Each structure stands twice: as structure tokens, then as C-alpha cells.
C-alpha angles and dihedrals in degrees: 000000000000117000121210126184130203122234090250092053093048092051092052091048090053091060095053121099124231096270093050093046089051090053090046092050089052092053092047089054088052089052092049093051092046112015093182091062090104128069115260111230126227136222116012091005096052110151093025120112124202123203118197121209140152130247108192101320098328121097113226130191123215118195122200144157125214145182131176096290107027147041122204117200105206112174143353130195151101119304094257108107090342098132093043091054092043090056091051092049095048092051 
């Protein structure tokens, strides 16, 4: 499975420290093994899945799209304004 990352996702990952990156890698491996682990969104965000997980004590959301051959990591961040920013990025 090929993995693609958006520019927004790459910029957020750059800002993470080693412990946070390790936790993120673990969650991405979970998504690869079971792509339907996240919740599929409805309406404007149809086809986008969001997986929630914690890094330290902060809950983060990871949005992605997938098909049989590829996984696209779209956005990563805390819940605050996440869906608003995701809608802007998708359009």
C-alpha cells in the first residue's frame, strides 16, 4: 500500500517531537492494518475517515482517505477547529 501525505500533514509532523512521532507512527500502522478503524464522515466530508487517538494527554485527530492501493494522510491536529480547517483544505 502506498502512503501519501498532504502538505498540511507534513508540516504538522515536522513540529512533533520524537515521542509524539513514535506515537503517530504506531497509529498510522494501525490504520494501515485496518483502514476502517476511523469514523467515516458525512456530508461535505464524505469519503474522509477520522481516527482519534491520544498523544500524552492531548487528543489528536488524523484524517485520511484510502482505497485498495493507497492511503492519503490529509490532516493532523487537536479537535479545536479541526473540521473547519479540514473542510477548507478539502475544497
